[in-house]
N, CA, C and O of each residue as an XYZ file, in Angstrom:
844
protein
N     -26.137     19.851     -5.415
C     -24.965     19.379     -6.484
C     -23.817     18.568     -5.903
O     -22.940     18.215     -6.691
N     -23.707     18.207     -4.538
C     -22.803     17.318     -3.868
C     -23.547     16.713     -3.059
O     -24.446     17.228     -2.394
N     -23.163     15.386     -3.066
C     -24.052     14.125     -2.290
C     -23.132     13.736     -1.221
O     -22.082     13.124     -1.416
N     -23.598     14.142     -0.015
C     -23.157     13.770      1.247
C     -22.773     12.490      1.422
O     -21.723     12.156      1.970
N     -23.835     11.533      0.838
C     -23.613     10.113      0.994
C     -22.357      9.690      0.255
O     -21.958      8.541      0.442
N     -21.769     10.397     -0.468
C     -20.496      9.961     -1.214
C     -19.385     10.113     -0.418
O     -18.346      9.595     -0.828
N     -19.369     10.672      0.568
C     -18.055     10.942      1.412
C     -17.312      9.619      1.757
O     -17.984      8.646      2.098
N     -16.154      9.549      1.695
C     -15.318      8.547      1.913
C     -14.521      8.706      3.211
O     -14.259      9.818      3.670
N     -14.157      7.599      3.769
C     -13.019      7.650      4.831
C     -11.817      7.866      4.247
O     -11.432      7.117      3.349
N     -11.045      8.952      4.695
C      -9.581      9.279      4.218
C      -8.448      8.914      5.240
O      -8.558      8.943      6.466
N      -7.511      8.619      4.623
C      -6.143      8.401      5.316
C      -5.708      9.605      6.038
O      -6.258     10.681      5.805
N      -4.532      9.477      7.103
C      -3.943     10.622      7.502
C      -3.464     11.437      6.586
O      -3.636     12.624      6.864
N      -2.858     11.196      5.470
C      -2.331     11.784      4.528
C      -3.440     12.789      3.867
O      -3.278     13.986      3.625
N      -4.496     12.073      3.661
C      -5.592     12.907      2.945
C      -6.021     13.949      3.909
O      -6.223     15.124      3.599
N      -6.147     13.448      5.090
C      -6.652     14.534      6.256
C      -5.595     15.816      6.277
O      -6.094     16.937      6.378
N      -4.166     15.689      6.187
C      -3.382     16.509      6.057
C      -3.819     17.550      4.723
O      -3.952     18.772      4.794
N      -3.993     16.704      3.528
C      -4.223     17.506      2.278
C      -5.699     18.424      2.637
O      -5.922     19.483      2.051
N      -6.442     17.976      3.451
C      -7.711     18.635      3.501
C      -7.393     20.005      4.477
O      -7.849     21.136      4.314
N      -6.627     19.617      5.354
C      -6.224     20.897      6.312
C      -5.471     21.780      5.574
O      -5.648     22.948      5.919
N      -4.647     21.606      4.624
C      -3.679     22.076      4.001
C      -4.741     23.186      3.058
O      -4.549     24.399      3.143
N      -5.717     22.691      2.282
C      -6.403     23.430      1.530
C      -7.508     24.136      2.430
O      -8.140     24.994      1.814
N      -7.807     23.988      3.520
C      -8.743     24.621      4.270
C      -8.217     25.998      4.364
O      -8.926     26.990      4.200
N      -6.891     26.034      4.646
C      -6.011     27.375      4.741
C      -5.858     27.862      3.359
O      -6.089     29.060      3.194
N      -5.540     27.218      2.416
C      -5.351     27.666      0.933
C      -6.349     28.091      0.111
O      -6.119     28.832     -0.845
N      -7.596     27.637      0.430
C      -8.543     27.504     -0.670
C      -9.273     29.224     -0.747
O      -9.873     29.584     -1.760
N      -9.104     30.123      0.438
C      -9.556     31.472      0.030
C      -8.634     32.150     -0.789
O      -9.031     33.158     -1.372
N      -7.207     31.687     -0.967
C      -6.461     32.380     -1.798
C      -5.980     31.582     -2.768
O      -4.916     31.914     -3.291
N      -6.647     30.387     -3.205
C      -6.072     29.810     -4.271
C      -6.155     30.406     -5.675
O      -5.118     30.506     -6.332
N      -7.284     30.794     -6.157
C      -7.555     31.285     -7.358
C      -6.579     32.679     -7.599
O      -6.220     33.021     -8.725
N      -6.242     33.365     -6.447
C      -5.592     34.732     -6.500
C      -4.117     34.397     -6.795
O      -3.366     35.187     -7.367
N      -3.769     33.228     -6.388
C      -2.382     32.994     -6.294
C      -1.702     32.062     -7.263
O      -0.534     32.247     -7.607
N      -2.540     30.917     -7.765
C      -2.071     29.579     -8.318
C      -1.810     29.939     -9.902
O      -1.321     29.111    -10.670
N      -2.177     31.221    -10.292
C      -1.967     31.475    -11.700
C      -0.383     31.781    -11.826
O       0.238     31.687    -12.884
N       0.131     32.131    -10.685
C       1.676     32.386    -11.001
C       2.521     31.340    -11.078
O       3.688     31.533    -11.417
N       2.027     30.013    -10.757
C       2.835     28.793    -10.957
C       2.343     27.618    -11.619
O       3.080     26.756    -12.097
N       0.861     27.586    -11.644
C       0.259     26.188    -12.172
C       0.236     26.416    -13.524
O      -0.906     26.585    -13.950
N       1.163     26.483    -14.393
C       1.142     26.611    -15.791
C       0.753     25.546    -16.579
O       0.931     24.395    -16.181
N       0.194     25.810    -17.752
C      -0.122     24.802    -18.684
C      -1.659     24.287    -18.677
O      -2.086     23.518    -19.538
N      -2.298     24.699    -17.811
C      -3.781     24.039    -17.600
C      -4.650     24.399    -18.759
O      -5.347     23.556    -19.324
N      -4.601     25.790    -19.149
C      -5.458     26.124    -20.311
C      -5.115     25.250    -21.509
O      -5.900     24.493    -22.081
N      -3.724     25.474    -21.839
C      -3.420     24.848    -23.186
C      -3.279     23.414    -23.258
O      -2.977     22.848    -24.309
N      -3.511     22.747    -22.053
C      -3.784     21.331    -22.166
C      -5.028     20.920    -22.807
O      -5.175     19.836    -23.371
N      -5.893     21.802    -22.701
C      -7.378     21.368    -23.235
C      -7.121     21.545    -24.771
O      -7.871     20.861    -25.468
N      -6.346     22.209    -25.343
C      -5.899     22.164    -26.834
C      -5.390     21.064    -27.170
O      -5.430     20.819    -28.376
N      -4.782     20.091    -26.308
C      -4.251     19.088    -26.943
C      -5.114     17.787    -26.840
O      -4.685     16.732    -27.308
N      -6.312     17.865    -26.235
C      -7.174     16.822    -26.159
C      -7.867     16.532    -27.548
O      -8.500     17.457    -28.058
N      -7.794     15.313    -28.199
C      -8.586     14.932    -29.458
C     -10.102     15.202    -29.412
O     -10.740     15.345    -28.369
N     -10.523     15.247    -30.450
C     -12.148     15.252    -30.671
C     -12.656     14.105    -29.722
O     -12.327     12.919    -29.710
N     -13.521     14.766    -28.953
C     -14.495     13.496    -28.134
C     -15.707     13.432    -28.684
O     -16.266     14.369    -29.254
N     -16.230     12.111    -28.499
C     -17.490     11.842    -29.058
C     -18.747     12.997    -28.737
O     -18.377     13.935    -28.031
N     -19.779     13.015    -29.056
C     -20.767     13.820    -28.716
C     -21.421     13.446    -27.339
O     -21.749     12.298    -27.037
N     -21.572     14.552    -26.538
C     -22.079     14.275    -25.087
C     -20.959     13.530    -24.423
O     -21.208     12.411    -23.976
N     -19.996     13.928    -24.334
C     -18.969     13.064    -23.734
C     -18.964     13.170    -22.040
O     -19.173     14.233    -21.454
N     -18.715     12.003    -21.418
C     -18.584     12.032    -19.949
C     -17.164     12.405    -19.616
O     -16.251     11.814    -20.192
N     -16.901     13.379    -18.692
C     -15.744     13.644    -18.648
C     -15.612     13.879    -16.845
O     -16.476     14.438    -16.170
N     -14.432     13.351    -16.361
C     -14.292     13.374    -14.930
C     -12.748     14.200    -14.576
O     -11.664     13.928    -15.091
N     -12.964     15.031    -13.776
C     -11.810     15.854    -13.294
C     -11.473     15.464    -11.810
O     -12.159     15.757    -10.831
N     -10.192     14.687    -11.813
C     -10.079     14.292    -10.410
C      -9.053     15.316     -9.581
O      -7.947     15.614    -10.031
N      -9.454     15.706     -8.590
C      -8.548     16.880     -8.054
C      -9.170     18.267     -8.511
O      -8.438     19.249     -8.633
N     -10.404     18.326     -8.739
C     -11.137     19.540     -9.593
C     -10.831     20.814     -8.689
O     -10.713     21.883     -9.288
N     -10.707     20.807     -7.453
C     -10.188     21.975     -6.824
C     -11.422     23.091     -6.713
O     -12.528     22.791     -6.264
N     -11.072     24.418     -7.187
C     -12.052     25.461     -7.212
C     -13.089     25.404     -8.461
O     -14.128     26.053     -8.577
N     -12.630     24.615     -9.214
C     -13.516     24.325    -10.512
C     -13.137     25.143    -11.931
O     -13.831     25.213    -12.945
N     -11.926     25.691    -11.702
C     -11.279     26.564    -12.865
C     -11.200     25.692    -14.146
O     -11.582     26.194    -15.203
N     -10.792     24.585    -14.127
C     -10.751     23.851    -15.306
C     -11.924     23.474    -15.803
O     -12.200     23.656    -16.989
N     -12.904     22.798    -14.785
C     -14.114     22.499    -15.078
C     -15.067     23.745    -16.012
O     -15.871     23.571    -16.928
N     -14.677     24.801    -15.464
C     -15.338     26.159    -16.325
C     -14.777     26.120    -17.718
O     -15.552     26.324    -18.653
N     -13.455     25.869    -17.958
C     -12.979     25.772    -19.181
C     -13.596     24.714    -20.002
O     -13.980     24.903    -21.156
N     -13.687     23.500    -19.318
C     -14.076     22.446    -19.968
C     -15.478     22.538    -20.588
O     -15.825     22.010    -21.645
N     -16.299     23.356    -19.696
C     -17.662     23.700    -20.329
C     -17.536     24.391    -21.627
O     -18.179     24.035    -22.614
N     -16.767     25.307    -21.625
C     -16.649     25.875    -23.042
C     -16.103     24.990    -24.168
O     -16.596     24.985    -25.297
N     -15.121     24.289    -23.819
C     -14.659     23.578    -24.872
C     -15.477     22.217    -25.333
O     -15.383     21.695    -26.444
N     -16.301     21.756    -24.236
C     -17.195     20.608    -24.584
C     -18.582     20.892    -24.085
O     -19.007     20.225    -23.141
N     -19.410     21.929    -24.698
C     -20.758     22.256    -24.217
C     -21.777     21.304    -24.026
O     -22.809     21.514    -23.388
N     -21.411     20.045    -24.700
C     -22.598     19.080    -24.611
C     -22.091     18.033    -23.699
O     -22.697     16.962    -23.671
N     -21.158     18.194    -23.026
C     -20.578     17.274    -21.950
C     -21.261     17.131    -20.685
O     -21.924     18.074    -20.254
N     -21.152     15.915    -19.970
C     -21.730     15.795    -18.524
C     -20.201     15.755    -17.799
O     -19.317     14.962    -18.122
N     -20.116     16.525    -17.015
C     -18.633     16.543    -16.159
C     -18.849     16.341    -14.635
O     -19.738     16.855    -13.955
N     -18.064     15.666    -14.308
C     -17.835     15.156    -12.898
C     -16.831     15.804    -12.287
O     -15.761     15.631    -12.871
N     -16.763     16.523    -11.278
C     -15.684     17.084    -10.305
C     -15.403     16.200     -9.200
O     -16.395     15.794     -8.596
N     -14.219     15.796     -8.785
C     -14.155     14.994     -7.604
C     -13.018     15.723     -6.812
O     -12.023     16.113     -7.423
N     -13.138     15.900     -5.558
C     -11.989     16.505     -4.591
C     -12.186     16.067     -3.317
O     -13.320     15.747     -2.963
N     -10.971     15.983     -2.343
C     -11.081     15.776     -1.182
C     -11.654     16.876     -0.266
O     -12.367     16.646      0.710
N     -11.259     18.112     -0.690
C     -11.348     19.216      0.115
C     -12.765     19.818      0.094
O     -13.218     20.153     -1.000
N     -13.555     19.996      1.281
C     -14.885     20.592      1.161
C     -14.791     22.181      0.910
O     -15.686     22.895      0.459
N     -13.530     22.555      1.297
C     -13.319     24.021      1.221
C     -13.204     24.466     -0.404
O     -13.748     25.457     -0.890
N     -12.361     23.491     -1.124
C     -12.258     23.926     -2.490
C     -13.349     23.657     -3.321
O     -13.538     24.279     -4.367
N     -14.295     22.499     -2.794
C     -15.442     22.226     -3.581
C     -16.419     23.299     -3.294
O     -17.231     23.619     -4.162
N     -16.396     23.948     -1.996
C     -17.271     25.037     -1.780
C     -17.181     26.170     -2.773
O     -18.193     26.644     -3.291
N     -15.933     26.610     -3.042
C     -15.581     27.513     -4.022
C     -15.789     27.064     -5.403
O     -15.794     27.875     -6.329
N     -15.966     25.777     -5.584
C     -15.950     25.236     -7.217
C     -17.573     25.333     -7.227
O     -18.037     25.759     -8.285
N     -18.569     24.979     -6.137
C     -19.928     25.012     -6.223
C     -20.436     26.501     -6.472
O     -21.412     26.674     -7.202
N     -19.859     27.460     -5.940
C     -20.326     28.794     -6.142
C     -19.794     29.390     -7.420
O     -20.451     30.250     -8.007
N     -18.640     28.972     -7.874
C     -18.213     29.192     -9.281
C     -19.417     28.682    -10.403
O     -19.918     29.413    -11.257
N     -19.719     27.344    -10.189
C     -20.238     26.710    -11.169
C     -21.975     26.597    -10.748
O     -22.689     25.718    -11.231
N     -22.319     27.307    -10.088
C     -23.660     27.361     -9.381
C     -24.833     27.337    -10.395
O     -25.853     26.699    -10.133
N     -24.683     28.077    -11.629
C     -25.591     28.124    -12.681
C     -25.428     27.024    -13.627
O     -26.216     26.885    -14.562
N     -24.383     26.188    -13.417
C     -24.312     25.069    -14.600
C     -25.226     23.987    -14.555
O     -25.540     23.572    -13.440
N     -25.730     23.432    -15.604
C     -26.469     22.283    -15.494
C     -25.781     21.114    -16.161
O     -26.475     20.175    -16.551
N     -24.622     21.101    -16.302
C     -23.842     19.938    -16.702
C     -22.879     19.375    -15.955
O     -22.231     18.402    -16.340
N     -22.696     20.034    -14.664
C     -21.682     19.756    -13.768
C     -22.173     19.008    -12.594
O     -23.232     19.398    -12.104
N     -21.578     18.001    -12.068
C     -21.846     17.328    -10.681
C     -20.453     17.459     -9.823
O     -19.373     17.084    -10.279
N     -20.596     17.970     -8.680
C     -19.370     17.711     -7.845
C     -19.566     16.645     -6.702
O     -20.648     16.373     -6.183
N     -18.431     16.125     -6.415
C     -18.433     14.815     -5.433
C     -17.359     15.255     -4.484
O     -16.398     15.852     -4.968
N     -17.401     15.051     -3.291
C     -16.261     14.876     -2.205
C     -15.906     13.524     -1.905
O     -16.769     12.690     -1.630
N     -14.547     13.231     -1.947
C     -14.073     12.067     -1.820
C     -12.941     11.683     -2.577
O     -12.636     12.263     -3.619
N     -12.180     10.550     -2.015
C     -11.088     10.165     -2.632
C     -11.375      9.055     -3.911
O     -12.390      8.360     -3.961
N     -10.457      9.033     -4.769
C     -10.614      8.393     -6.170
C     -10.303      6.977     -5.956
O      -9.122      6.643     -5.863
N     -11.394      5.968     -5.856
C     -11.170      4.469     -5.434
C     -11.682      3.827     -6.711
O     -12.131      4.427     -7.688
N     -11.526      2.331     -6.532
C     -12.036      1.609     -7.626
C     -13.370      1.619     -7.689
O     -13.923      1.247     -8.724
N     -14.105      2.052     -6.580
C     -15.624      1.963     -6.435
C     -16.162      3.382     -6.603
O     -17.345      3.576     -6.325
N     -15.376      4.423     -7.047
C     -15.838      5.588     -7.242
C     -16.998      5.783     -8.319
O     -18.032      6.419     -8.120
N     -16.679      5.188     -9.379
C     -17.630      5.242    -10.518
C     -17.795      3.929    -11.310
O     -16.968      3.036    -11.127
N     -18.739      3.769    -12.117
C     -19.059      2.569    -12.792
C     -17.895      2.199    -13.909
O     -17.184      3.083    -14.387
N     -17.785      0.990    -14.230
C     -16.639      0.643    -15.082
C     -17.050      1.230    -16.497
O     -18.162      1.209    -17.023
N     -15.969      1.710    -16.931
C     -15.821      2.215    -18.465
C     -17.140      3.562    -18.530
O     -18.074      3.606    -19.330
N     -16.868      4.416    -17.581
C     -17.811      5.397    -17.502
C     -17.278      6.766    -18.316
O     -18.158      7.525    -18.720
N     -15.914      7.105    -18.568
C     -15.775      8.130    -18.966
C     -14.834      8.124    -20.224
O     -13.956      7.278    -20.395
N     -15.158      9.347    -21.246
C     -14.594      9.723    -22.224
C     -13.146     10.194    -22.229
O     -12.247      9.938    -23.031
N     -13.146     11.016    -21.031
C     -11.875     11.973    -20.764
C     -11.706     11.793    -19.135
O     -12.697     11.984    -18.431
N     -10.651     11.485    -18.634
C     -10.300     11.967    -17.101
C      -9.164     12.773    -17.171
O      -8.255     12.582    -17.979
N      -9.195     13.791    -16.233
C      -8.219     14.735    -16.366
C      -7.867     15.196    -15.076
O      -8.687     15.552    -14.230
N      -6.436     15.185    -14.909
C      -5.687     15.863    -13.691
C      -4.911     16.906    -13.678
O      -3.772     16.812    -14.134
N      -5.326     17.947    -13.217
C      -4.720     19.297    -13.183
C      -3.766     19.535    -12.048
O      -4.286     20.107    -11.090
N      -2.557     19.248    -11.932
C      -1.814     19.459    -10.619
C      -2.464     18.906     -9.456
O      -2.624     19.545     -8.416
N      -2.803     17.828     -9.621
C      -3.385     16.919     -8.609
C      -2.629     15.642     -8.401
O      -2.499     15.202     -7.259
N      -2.126     15.025     -9.433
C      -1.449     13.687     -9.452
C      -0.345     13.556     -8.694
O      -0.106     12.500     -8.110
N       0.427     14.590     -8.624
C       1.872     14.685     -7.897
C       1.441     14.690     -6.403
O       2.436     14.467     -5.713
N       0.304     14.865     -5.639
C      -0.219     14.822     -4.595
C      -0.556     13.467     -3.971
O      -0.812     13.330     -2.774
N      -0.539     12.507     -4.840
C      -1.347     11.418     -4.532
C      -0.442     10.474     -3.567
O      -1.006      9.522     -3.027
N       0.806     10.677     -3.352
C       1.409      9.791     -2.390
C       2.200      8.694     -3.027
O       2.375      8.682     -4.246
N       2.644      7.850     -2.302
C       3.562      6.645     -2.709
C       2.907      5.484     -3.386
O       3.558      4.763     -4.141
N       1.624      5.278     -3.137
C       0.988      4.142     -3.694
C       0.120      4.739     -5.044
O      -1.110      4.782     -5.095
N       0.850      5.092     -5.892
C       0.260      5.724     -6.949
C      -0.187      4.699     -8.102
O      -1.116      5.009     -8.847
N       0.323      3.771     -8.206
C      -0.036      2.757     -9.167
C      -1.623      2.203     -9.131
O      -2.291      1.790    -10.079
N      -1.941      2.314     -7.941
C      -3.384      1.722     -7.686
C      -4.265      2.720     -8.528
O      -5.275      2.376     -9.143
N      -3.738      4.047     -8.478
C      -4.762      5.143     -9.146
C      -4.814      4.740    -10.669
O      -5.876      4.700    -11.289
N      -3.642      4.456    -11.201
C      -3.589      4.076    -12.568
C      -4.472      3.084    -12.899
O      -5.059      3.175    -13.977
N      -4.700      2.050    -12.095
C      -5.531      0.868    -12.302
C      -6.939      1.451    -12.106
O      -7.775      0.964    -12.867
N      -7.358      2.331    -11.303
C      -8.654      2.987    -11.138
C      -8.838      3.816    -12.436
O     -10.039      3.878    -12.700
N      -8.142      4.413    -13.254
C      -8.255      5.239    -14.511
C      -8.506      4.325    -15.597
O      -9.346      4.584    -16.458
N      -7.721      3.117    -15.600
C      -7.926      2.175    -16.651
C      -9.410      1.537    -16.510
O     -10.173      1.381    -17.464
N      -9.676      1.216    -15.251
C     -11.114      0.671    -15.172
C     -12.278      1.690    -15.609
O     -13.296      1.275    -16.163
N     -12.050      3.143    -15.305
C     -13.117      4.119    -15.537
C     -13.047      4.597    -16.784
O     -14.060      5.166    -17.192
N     -12.103      4.518    -17.518
C     -12.000      4.937    -18.965
C     -12.754      4.019    -20.023
O     -12.663      2.793    -19.955
N     -13.513      4.670    -21.017
C     -14.025      3.794    -21.964
C     -13.010      3.479    -22.946
O     -12.075      4.274    -23.040
N     -13.027      2.450    -23.700
C     -12.053      1.782    -24.504
C     -11.196      2.835    -25.392
O     -10.020      2.684    -25.725
N     -12.070      3.979    -25.717
C     -11.446      4.771    -26.760
C     -11.051      6.067    -25.881
O     -10.552      7.030    -26.462
N     -11.228      6.096    -24.733
C     -11.100      7.387    -23.708
C      -9.891      7.830    -23.736
O      -9.024      7.220    -24.362
N      -9.612      9.043    -23.016
C      -8.395      9.647    -23.045
C      -7.969     10.152    -21.528
O      -8.816     10.695    -20.818
N      -6.767      9.968    -21.120
C      -6.366     10.589    -19.917
C      -5.616     11.835    -20.367
O      -4.858     11.737    -21.331
N      -5.793     13.187    -19.643
C      -5.119     14.245    -19.665
C      -4.516     14.605    -18.470
O      -5.182     14.513    -17.438
N      -3.153     15.074    -18.422
C      -2.513     15.303    -17.176
C      -1.632     16.434    -17.442
O      -0.889     16.448    -18.423
N      -1.709     17.602    -16.394
C      -0.567     18.565    -16.432
C      -0.445     18.575    -14.929
O      -1.303     18.479    -14.051
N       0.989     18.734    -14.877
C       1.455     18.591    -13.395
C       3.072     18.890    -13.368
O       3.714     18.852    -14.418
N       3.631     19.159    -12.239
C       5.032     19.340    -11.842
C       5.776     18.079    -12.365
O       5.342     16.933    -12.247
N       6.847     18.394    -12.905
C       7.661     17.261    -13.139
C       8.999     16.893    -12.347
O       9.138     15.832    -11.738
N       9.899     17.826    -12.423
C      11.035     17.833    -11.445
C      11.820     19.086    -11.265
O      11.610     20.024    -12.035
N      12.612     19.174    -10.416
C      13.672     20.447    -10.235
C      14.959     19.963     -9.935
O      15.182     18.902     -9.351
N      15.839     20.794    -10.362
C      17.320     20.328    -10.213
C      17.885     20.895     -8.874
O      19.072     20.727     -8.595
N      17.074     21.537     -8.084
C      17.427     22.043     -6.761
C      16.702     21.206     -5.547
O      15.486     21.084     -5.403
N      17.531     20.765     -4.870
C      17.094     20.026     -3.864
C      16.451     20.994     -2.764
O      15.439     20.478     -2.291
N      16.667     21.919     -2.364
C      15.828     22.881     -1.397
C      14.402     23.107     -1.965
O      13.388     23.149     -1.269
N      14.453     23.268     -3.510
C      12.874     23.298     -3.867
C      12.336     22.039     -3.970
O      11.122     22.070     -3.770
N      12.731     21.032     -4.185
C      11.862     19.678     -4.012
C      11.588     19.430     -2.645
O      10.547     18.832     -2.370
N      12.440     19.834     -1.645
C      11.925     19.765      0.019
C      10.832     20.666      0.262
O       9.875     20.355      0.971
N      10.963     21.855     -0.355
C       9.815     22.851     -0.123
C       8.615     22.379     -0.762
O       7.579     22.685     -0.172
N       8.493     21.699     -1.839
C       7.335     21.217     -2.492
C       6.804     19.955     -1.884
O       5.597     19.712     -1.884
N       7.723     19.129     -1.351
C       7.447     17.976     -0.451
C       6.441     18.583      0.911
O       5.415     18.084      1.373
N       7.041     19.606      1.250
C       6.321     20.201      2.487
C       4.981     20.694      2.183
O       4.103     20.867      3.028
N       4.863     20.931      0.812
C       3.490     21.386      0.566
C       2.805     20.166     -0.206
O       2.032     20.498     -1.104
N       2.971     18.884      0.007
C       2.382     17.898     -0.450
C       2.709     17.479     -2.002
O       1.999     16.619     -2.523
N       3.600     17.977     -2.619
C       4.025     17.901     -4.051
C       5.343     16.863     -3.952
O       6.381     17.157     -3.360
N       5.119     15.680     -4.597
C       6.310     14.979     -4.924
C       6.849     15.346     -6.331
O       6.219     15.047     -7.345
N       8.070     16.024     -6.365
C       8.601     16.628     -7.460
C       9.914     15.767     -7.836
O      11.014     16.318     -7.843
N       9.783     14.561     -8.112
C      11.051     13.668     -8.554
C      10.809     13.151     -9.829
O      11.355     12.064    -10.021
N      10.082     13.652    -10.863
C       9.945     13.076    -11.991
C       9.570     11.762    -12.169
O       9.976     11.084    -13.113
N       8.734     11.318    -11.220
C       8.294      9.952    -11.239
C       7.063      9.591    -12.156
O       6.886      8.471    -12.635
N       6.251     10.655    -12.339
C       4.807     10.561    -12.993
C       5.036     10.102    -14.602
O       4.520      9.042    -14.958
N       5.619     10.702    -15.336
C       5.930     10.822    -16.882
C       6.393      9.145    -17.072
O       5.774      8.507    -17.924
N       7.292      8.564    -16.412
C       7.641      7.222    -16.626
C       6.255      6.342    -16.328
O       5.907      5.514    -17.169
N       5.678      6.486    -15.435
C       4.485      5.709    -15.129
C       3.215      5.965    -16.121
O       2.368      5.119    -16.409
N       3.260      7.181    -16.536
C       1.808      7.374    -17.430
C       2.323      6.767    -18.749
O       1.460      6.255    -19.463
N       3.829      6.743    -19.258
C       4.208      6.232    -20.400
C       3.867      4.545    -20.038
O       3.341      3.959    -20.984
N       4.058      3.863    -19.024
C       4.024      2.599    -18.863
C       2.619      2.022    -18.903
O       2.447      0.885    -19.341
N       1.508      2.836    -18.418
C       0.127      2.605    -18.394
C      -0.754      3.036    -19.563
O      -1.847      2.543    -19.842
N      -0.164      3.969    -20.174
C      -0.815      4.663    -21.187
C      -0.106      4.804    -22.749
O       1.121      4.908    -22.764
N      -0.716      4.810    -23.845
C      -0.001      5.022    -24.955
C      -0.088      6.414    -25.268
O      -1.215      6.908    -25.282
N       0.999      7.207    -25.548
C       1.074      8.623    -25.426
C       0.500      9.168    -26.825
O       0.778      8.687    -27.924
N      -0.319     10.219    -26.593
C      -0.713     10.799    -27.582
C      -0.128     12.196    -27.970
O      -0.021     12.570    -29.137
N       0.205     12.859    -26.982
C       1.020     13.985    -26.886
C       1.643     14.443    -25.593
O       1.017     14.423    -24.534
N       2.932     14.870    -25.705
C       3.764     14.920    -24.465
C       4.378     16.249    -24.459
O       5.201     16.408    -25.360
N       4.205     17.170    -23.736
C       5.181     18.461    -23.546
C       5.906     18.442    -22.351
O       5.441     17.845    -21.380
N       7.092     19.074    -22.287
C       7.795     19.190    -21.122
C       8.430     20.647    -21.018
O       9.321     20.964    -21.805
N       8.027     21.428    -20.164
C       8.563     22.847    -20.171
C       9.069     23.306    -18.941
O       8.768     22.783    -17.868
N       9.916     24.379    -19.076
C      10.467     24.882    -17.896
C       9.552     26.098    -17.326
O       8.780     26.796    -17.984
N       9.816     26.171    -16.025
C       9.240     27.303    -15.341
C      10.298     28.159    -14.703
O      11.229     27.619    -14.105
N      10.196     29.588    -14.809
C      11.060     30.438    -14.204
C      12.416     29.946    -14.387
O      13.094     29.551    -13.438
N      12.836     29.962    -15.624
C      14.196     29.797    -16.080
C      14.777     28.532    -15.630
O      15.998     28.455    -15.494
N      13.903     27.383    -15.349
C      14.192     26.115    -14.887
C      14.364     25.919    -13.576
O      15.201     25.060    -13.302
N      13.762     26.520    -12.563
C      13.616     26.312    -11.285
C      12.933     24.951    -11.083
O      13.318     24.109    -10.272
N      11.895     24.827    -11.891
C      11.269     23.575    -12.189
C      10.809     23.228    -13.479
O      10.799     24.138    -14.308
N      10.380     21.977    -13.867
C       9.775     21.746    -15.185
C       8.443     21.165    -14.770
O       8.185     20.560    -13.730
N       7.599     21.480    -15.838
C       6.069     20.674    -15.630
C       5.760     20.133    -17.043
O       6.357     20.588    -18.019
N       4.946     19.284    -17.140
C       4.691     18.378    -18.232
C       3.118     18.431    -18.437
O       2.273     18.462    -17.543
N       2.913     18.435    -19.776
C       1.372     18.096    -20.175
C       1.386     16.531    -21.028
O       2.198     16.181    -21.885
N       0.554     15.973    -20.640
C       0.257     14.382    -21.283
C      -0.964     14.110    -21.695
O      -1.894     14.437    -20.960
N      -1.187     13.571    -22.729
C      -2.401     13.242    -23.201
C      -2.187     11.828    -23.905
O      -1.404     11.750    -24.851
N      -2.887     10.701    -23.440
C      -2.758      9.336    -23.714
C      -4.189      8.396    -23.728
O      -5.261      8.824    -23.299
N      -4.018      7.212    -24.230
C      -4.986      6.316    -24.326
C      -4.597      4.961    -23.571
O      -3.433      4.656    -23.314
N      -5.553      4.296    -23.294
C      -5.370      2.995    -22.741
C      -4.454      2.156    -23.676
O      -4.169      0.995    -23.381
C-alpha cells in the first residue's frame, strides 16, 4: 500500500513533526476527538463530485477522514499523503481491507503528483502545520486540482489568548488566523464556516473552494 521509493528528503521542521507524531500516534484517535472539531461535517459541505473521483488528503494521519471519504464517495480512488510513518502505520491497519486507497509517505511538493490529477484535495487539521512558506503549497494545490476540482479544509483559525497561541505553536500549530485570507486569495469560496470551540478558547474554520 505504501511505496518506499516515494519517500522524500524532509527539512528539520518536518523531522520535528515526525518525532512529535512518533509519540502522539498511539494516542491520536483516543484524544483528538476532543478538539479536532468539524472534520465529519466538512464532508457534508463538499459539492457533488464526478463519477469515480480522484481524491487526495494531505496530512491523512491515521486514516479517519479517508475512512469517511470511502463512505461518502464509494467509487472514488483516494490517496493519503503524510510525513509520519507512525501515523501511516495506523492508517494502513485501519484501511487494510480497502481496495480504493493508496497511502504514501512524503512531503507535499510540486512533483508529488501529476498535473490536474484530483477532483478533490482535502486538508484536515494539517495546513496550520505547514510552516512559514505556505504560499508554495497553494501553488501545488492549483497545479494538482482539475479545472473543476475542489479544495476542502478544516483547521484551527485563531485564539484571543496569547498563552494558548504559544502552547499551540509549541505543538507545531500556527494559530494566528493566517489561513483563511490566503485561501480566499487563491480560491473562489463555495462555503465558509467559522465556529467557536470551548466558549471561544479558539475558533476553527471550514472552507470549500475552487481554483
